C-alpha positions as CSV (number, residue, x, y, z in Angstrom):
1,M,-70.1,-33.0,22.6
2,V,-67.1,-34.3,24.4
3,E,-66.7,-38.0,24.9
4,R,-66.1,-39.4,28.6
5,D,-65.7,-42.9,30.0
6,K,-68.0,-44.6,32.7
7,S,-66.5,-42.7,35.4
8,G,-67.1,-39.3,34.0
9,R,-63.5,-38.9,32.9
10,F,-62.6,-37.3,29.7
11,V,-61.5,-40.3,27.2
12,A,-57.5,-40.2,26.4
13,G,-57.0,-37.7,23.3
14,Q,-60.3,-35.6,24.3
15,S,-59.8,-32.4,25.6
16,G,-62.4,-30.9,28.1
17,N,-61.9,-27.3,26.2
18,P,-61.6,-28.1,22.8
19,N,-61.9,-24.4,21.8
20,G,-59.1,-23.5,24.5
21,R,-59.3,-20.7,26.8
22,L,-60.8,-17.2,25.6
23,P,-58.2,-14.4,25.9
24,K,-58.8,-12.2,28.7
25,K,-59.5,-8.5,28.3
26,R,-56.3,-7.9,30.0
27,E,-54.4,-9.5,27.2
28,E,-56.7,-8.2,24.5
29,R,-55.7,-4.4,25.7
30,F,-51.7,-5.6,26.0
31,L,-51.6,-6.5,22.5
32,E,-53.9,-3.6,21.2
33,I,-51.5,-1.3,23.0
34,T,-48.2,-3.1,21.8
35,L,-49.3,-3.5,18.0
36,A,-50.1,0.7,18.4
37,T,-46.9,1.2,20.1
38,V,-44.0,-0.5,18.4
39,T,-43.7,0.2,14.7
40,F,-42.4,-1.9,11.7
41,K,-39.4,0.4,11.8
42,D,-38.8,-0.4,15.9
43,W,-39.3,-4.2,15.4
44,A,-36.6,-4.2,12.7
45,E,-34.2,-2.4,14.8
46,I,-34.5,-4.8,17.3
47,V,-34.4,-8.0,15.1
48,E,-31.0,-6.0,13.7
49,K,-29.6,-5.9,17.0
50,A,-30.5,-9.7,17.8
51,V,-28.5,-10.2,14.8
52,E,-25.5,-8.3,15.8
53,K,-25.3,-10.0,19.1
54,A,-26.0,-13.6,17.7
55,K,-23.1,-12.8,15.2
56,R,-21.0,-11.9,18.2
57,G,-21.8,-15.4,19.8
58,D,-24.5,-14.4,22.1
59,P,-26.4,-17.5,22.8
60,I,-29.4,-15.8,24.1
61,A,-30.0,-13.5,20.6
62,R,-29.1,-16.8,18.7
63,K,-32.0,-18.6,20.3
64,W,-34.3,-15.9,20.0
65,L,-33.7,-15.6,16.8
66,S,-33.9,-19.1,15.8
67,D,-37.1,-19.4,17.7
68,Y,-38.7,-16.5,15.5
69,I,-37.1,-17.6,12.4
70,I,-37.5,-21.3,12.6
71,G,-39.9,-22.1,15.5
72,P,-39.2,-23.3,18.9
73,P,-38.7,-27.1,18.9
74,T,-42.2,-28.6,19.3
75,Q,-41.0,-32.0,21.2
76,K,-37.8,-33.1,22.4
77,A,-36.9,-36.5,21.3
78,E,-34.0,-39.1,22.0
79,I,-32.2,-40.1,19.0
80,T,-30.0,-43.0,19.2
81,S,-28.1,-44.4,16.1
82,T,-25.1,-46.2,15.5
83,M,-24.3,-43.8,12.7
84,E,-20.9,-41.5,13.2
85,I,-21.8,-38.3,12.8
86,T,-19.1,-36.0,11.8
87,Q,-19.1,-32.2,12.9
88,V,-19.0,-29.5,10.0
89,E,-16.7,-26.6,10.4
90,L,-18.0,-23.4,8.5
91,T,-15.8,-20.6,7.5
92,D,-17.3,-17.1,8.5
93,D,-18.3,-16.3,5.2
94,E,-20.5,-19.9,5.2
95,R,-21.8,-19.0,8.4
96,A,-23.0,-15.5,7.3
97,T,-24.0,-17.0,4.2
98,R,-26.5,-19.4,5.9
99,I,-27.3,-16.6,8.7
100,E,-28.4,-14.1,5.5
101,A,-30.4,-16.8,3.9
102,L,-32.6,-18.0,7.0
103,L,-33.1,-13.9,7.1
104,D,-34.1,-13.7,3.6
105,K,-36.5,-16.3,4.2
106,A,-37.9,-14.5,7.6
107,R,-38.2,-11.5,5.7
108,D,-40.0,-13.0,3.1
109,R,-42.5,-14.4,5.4
110,R,-43.1,-11.1,7.5
111,D,-43.7,-9.2,4.3
112,R,-46.0,-12.2,2.9
113,Q,-47.9,-11.6,6.4
114,A,-47.6,-8.0,6.7
115,G,-48.4,-7.0,3.2
116,D,-45.7,-4.5,3.4
117,V,-47.7,-2.5,5.7
118,E,-46.0,-0.9,8.8
119,R,-49.4,-1.4,10.7
120,P,-52.6,-2.5,9.6
121,A,-55.1,0.6,9.2
122,D,-57.7,-1.0,11.6
123,T,-55.6,-0.8,14.6
124,P,-56.9,1.4,17.1
125,D,-55.2,4.6,18.4
126,L,-54.7,4.2,21.9
127,S,-53.1,7.6,22.4
128,E,-55.9,8.7,24.5
129,A,-56.1,5.3,26.3
130,A,-55.7,5.8,30.3
């Protein structure tokens, strides 16, 4: 049972819906169609295109890739320090090496999660869906 104070409000730190909102049928259907339509090869081509654009300096592609590889920031924090920060200039080769290392980690994570399968066998065939 969720704890409330004497005014009937939720106690700080307690959610009124601890299990969260259930997915709507429309959202579930959208996910099913997406999984049935976008193959692993399609997704790989999309990511490769984003990498090409990010390497050319596209900030949207860089953000999209970093959000998927590293994850979006969970919170913003103001950091103050008296320490001096020196900007490090990277050569193109050093930058490419770092990007490739991040991509290798992402590929490893993807392969572990996907089990080297293009699409799970239990993915429904929605080709006849209305």
